[in-house]
C-alpha positions in Angstrom: 40.3 -91.6 -52.4 41.1 -91.8 -56.0 43.1 -89.2 -58.5 42.1 -88.4 -61.9 44.5 -86.8 -63.9 44.3 -85.5 -67.5 46.9 -86.0 -70.4 46.8 -84.2 -73.7 46.0 -86.9 -76.7 47.6 -87.2 -79.7 46.1 -84.7 -81.7 44.0 -86.3 -85.1 46.2 -85.7 -88.0 44.5 -85.1 -91.3 46.2 -85.6 -94.8 44.4 -83.9 -98.0 46.2 -82.6 -101.3 45.6 -79.4 -103.3 45.5 -79.5 -107.1 45.7 -76.1 -109.7 45.7 -76.9 -113.7 47.7 -74.5 -116.1 46.6 -74.7 -119.6 48.7 -73.8 -122.7 46.5 -73.0 -126.1 47.9 -73.3 -128.8 45.7 -71.3 -132.2 46.9 -72.4 -135.3 45.9 -69.9 -138.0 45.3 -72.2 -141.5 45.9 -70.5 -144.6 42.0 -71.3 -145.7 41.4 -68.9 -142.4 40.4 -72.0 -140.1 42.2 -71.6 -136.6 42.8 -75.4 -134.9 42.9 -75.3 -131.8 44.9 -77.2 -128.9 45.2 -77.1 -125.5 47.5 -78.5 -122.9 46.6 -78.9 -119.6 48.7 -79.7 -116.6 47.0 -80.8 -113.2 50.1 -79.8 -110.0 49.4 -81.1 -106.7 51.1 -80.8 -103.5 50.1 -82.5 -100.0 49.2 -81.2 -97.2 48.5 -82.3 -93.1 47.2 -80.5 -90.5 45.5 -81.2 -86.9 41.8 -81.9 -86.7 39.8 -78.7 -86.0 42.7 -76.5 -87.3 42.7 -74.1 -90.1 46.6 -74.4 -90.4 48.2 -76.5 -92.9 51.4 -77.8 -93.8 52.5 -77.8 -97.2 54.7 -80.1 -99.4 56.4 -79.1 -102.2 54.1 -78.8 -105.8 54.9 -81.3 -108.4 56.2 -79.9 -111.7 54.4 -81.0 -115.1 55.3 -80.2 -118.9 53.4 -78.8 -121.5 54.5 -81.1 -125.2 56.1 -79.7 -128.1 54.1 -79.1 -130.6 54.1 -78.9 -134.6 52.3 -76.6 -137.1 50.8 -78.9 -139.8 52.2 -78.8 -143.2 50.1 -76.9 -145.8 51.3 -76.7 -149.2 52.4 -73.7 -150.4 53.1 -72.3 -147.2 55.5 -71.5 -144.5 54.2 -72.2 -140.8 56.1 -69.1 -138.1 56.9 -70.5 -136.2 57.1 -73.8 -137.0 56.9 -75.4 -133.9 56.2 -74.5 -130.2 58.8 -75.9 -128.0 58.1 -77.9 -124.8 58.0 -76.2 -121.7 58.6 -77.5 -117.9 55.3 -75.9 -116.0 55.7 -75.4 -112.2 53.3 -74.1 -109.7 55.1 -70.8 -110.5 53.6 -70.7 -114.5 50.7 -69.1 -115.4 47.7 -70.1 -118.2 49.3 -69.2 -121.8 48.1 -68.4 -125.7 50.2 -69.2 -128.5 
């Protein structure tokens, strides 16, 4: 006689990453009526793990990004207000922005 028993196998762990892009749009209104648009997309990501076949995921922290500062182009006879747009840290709580 032979007894056969079962043990639980180690679950297969699935790793992945999630991304989201947050964009700041800067519109510079020139004296001649033209609008110069600069878009600054920043893609943040976070890694996750889950057990194969399960919808439950364990998430790591989101990365952090930066929107670079911008200086308005000089126009003879005119002063830009504001003259610069500051650098800003972008986190997972940040929203798309228009300046």
